[in-house]
N, C-alpha and C positions, 0 to 999 in steps of 0.2 A: 504494500500500500504506500503511495507516495505521500509527501508532506501535506499537499493540499487536501487529499482525501482524509488523512489523519486529523487535520485541523477541523474539517467539516464535521466528522463524527464526534469529536470532542465537544464542539459547540452544540450539536444536537443533544448529546447526553446531558450537558450542562443545562440546556433549556428545559428538558424533561424534569430534572431535579428542581429547578427554580420554580416551576409551575405546579409541582406536586402539592396537594393540600388535603385537609380532612374532608371526608365524604359523609354527608348526613345519612344516618341509618334509621333512627327511631327516636321517639320521645316517650318517656315514661311519665305517667301522670302523678308519680310519687318520687320521693328522693331515693335514688338507686345507687347500689354499689356492686362490686364484682368480687367473686371468690372462686377458687378451684376446689371443688368438693372431691373427696377421696374416691367416691364411686360414681356419682352423677357427672363429674367432670366440671368444666367451666360453666358458671351460671351467673346471672344477675340476681340480686336480691333487693327488694325495695321495702320502704317503710310506709305502709298505708295508715296514716295517723287517724283519719276520720273513722275508719272501720276497725282499727286496732288489730292489724294483721301484718305479718311478714309475707310478701309474695315472692316466689321463686320462679325465675324465667330461664329458659335455655338461651343459647346464643343467637337464636332466630327470633327472640323476643316473645316466644310462646309461653304462656303461663303453665308451669308444671305443678306447683303446690301453693296452697293458701293456708298459712299457719295462723290460727287465732292466738292473740296475745291477751290473756286476762289482765285487766287493769281496773283498779277500784274507781268508783265515781269521784270526780273532782281532780283526778290526776291526768296528765298529758303525756302521751308516748313521745320520748325525747331521743332515743337512740336504740339501734340494734347493732350488736357486736358479735364477732367470733362465730359466724355461720359456718358450720362444719358437720362432718359425719363421724369422724373417729378421733376428734381432739379430746373430748371429755369422756367418751367410752367407746366400745368397739362393736356396737350393735347395728351400725349402718343406718340408723335413723338420723335425720337432720336434727342437730342441736343448735341452740343459739342463746345468747344473752340479750335481754332487752331491759331498758331502763325507762322508768316513768317518773314524772316530777309534778310538784304542786308548788305554786308561789304563795307564800304566806304574806298576804297584803298588809296585815297589821304591823309586821316586823321587818318587811322588805328583805326576805331571804327565801331561797328555794329548799324544799326537802325532797329527797330522792328515795326510790326503792329500785332494787335490781333483782331479776329472776333469771335462772338458768333452766331452760325447759327443752324437751324434745318436740318433734313435730306433732306428737299426739297430745301435747299440753301437760305432760308429766314433769313435775319438778325433779331435777337431777340432784340438786343440792339445796338445802335450806340456808339461804344467804341471810346474813344479819340485817335486821331492820335498820334503815338509814344508809344502806350501801348505795353509792352513786355511780362509781365508775370501776372498770376492771381492766386488767392487762394480762396478756399471756407472754411469758418470758421463755425463750428457747435458749438453753445453754448447751454446752458440749455433752453434759451427762444427765440432764434432767429438763423437764418442762414444768413450769409453775404457773398457777392461776392466782393472780393477786386481786383481791376485792377490797375497795376502799370504803370504809364507813366513816361518816363525818357528821358533825353537828354544828350548823351555822347559827343556831339560836343563841349561842353564847359568844362573847368576845373576850379573849381570843377564841377562835373556833377550835374544836377538838376533832382529831382524825385518828382512826385506827386502820391498820392494814392487815387483812386476813390472808394467809398464804395456804394454797391447796396444791398438792402434788397431782400431776396429770399422768395418765398411763403412757407407756412406751417412750422412754427417754429419747430425746432427739440427738442425732449425730451431726446435725447441720450447724454450721457456724454462721451467725448473723451479724452483720456490721451495719451500724446506723450512723448517720450524720447528726450533728447537734440540731435541735429544733430552732426555728427562726420565726420572727414575726413579719407578717406581710402587711404593709400599710401602717398608718398612724391612727392612734385613738382619737375619737371625736365624740361630742365637742370637747375641746380641751383649751381652757378650763371647763369643768363640768359642775352642775348643780345637783341634779337628782339622779341621773344615770349617765353611763358612758358606754360607747360602742368601741370594742376592741377587735380588729380583724386578726384572726388566728388561723394559720395553716400548718398542720403537722406534716413533716416529711414522709415520703413513701416508706411503708413498713412500720410506722409508729401509729398505734391505734388510739391511744388516749394519753392524757396528762392533766396538768392543773395550771390554770391561769392564776398567778399569784400577785397580790398587791402588797408592797412592802413600804414601810416608812423609810425616811432618809437614813436611819441607822441600820437598815437591812433586816428589820423585824417584820415577819409576815403579819398582816392585819386582816387579810381576806384571801380565800382560796376558792376557786371555782373550777369544777371538772370540765375538761374539754375533750372532744374526740374528732375523728376525721370528718364527721358529718356537720360540724359546726360552721366554721368559716368566719362568722361574725358573732361575737359574744356581747350581749347587753347586760351590763352590771349595774344594779342599784347601788348608789354610793352615798345615800343620805345619812347612813350611820357613821360615815367617816368624818373626822374633824377637818376643818378647813386647813389646807396646806399642800405641800408638794409630796408626791409619792412616786414610787417606781413600780412598773409592772413587767412581768416576765412569764414565759411558759416553762414549766418544770415537768420533765418526763423521766422515767427510769433510764432513758438512753442519753440524757443530757439536758442542759439549760440553754434557753435562748439568751440573747442580749437583753439588758434591762433598759427600759425607756421611761421617761418622766411623764407624769400627768399632774394636773393641778385641780384640787377640789375646792370649790368656793363655799 
């Protein structure tokens, strides 16, 4: 091939690369995520808040399963985590963790409850009341299920971490980057509430958005997950002044940024 033909081919290939772009496939009417199940394979799962369900779709967007999520009156479905088949046991049924919350308007804080169930609605573990977020940690020799129980009715807040061992120790090594904040908090200064954009890196399922005073002491902590994106925090209970906020996960800390409460 001569130089002219070589240059022409290179330009054509470059043009194809430059004009490649995402191709629209489908719109889910709910907030959706993706997972690779041990037996069913790759699926989408979505959070049907209005009907209190987790919906499982194949990669052609066809509904495979509809899993009812029992939620008490007055609570709001806020997250679905760890959709799997063999993570929590080996019976090949779909299992998942779901979280529901209620805002206590008189005191300006949220209370959470968490349940781990299979697709038939059977509770696999009796999780402590007040549990709000969970994390699965894969180490060289073991897998652990961490459940965070916290009480925001008191200042300073109280947090407990409950650790469960999971079956079949993992041999996979997982590497994570530190968490980061995307965008700036607003309004800043804030009076009653503040919006904080939060994006967790790929592979990190959950963490905590923390508010610290200028001495580095935590004065507020709010659980965040991959489904959040923008967290709205009530800040009326905070004294006027300058604070720091950051995201804290088991895999690392984000940078700290300043906010002002009036």
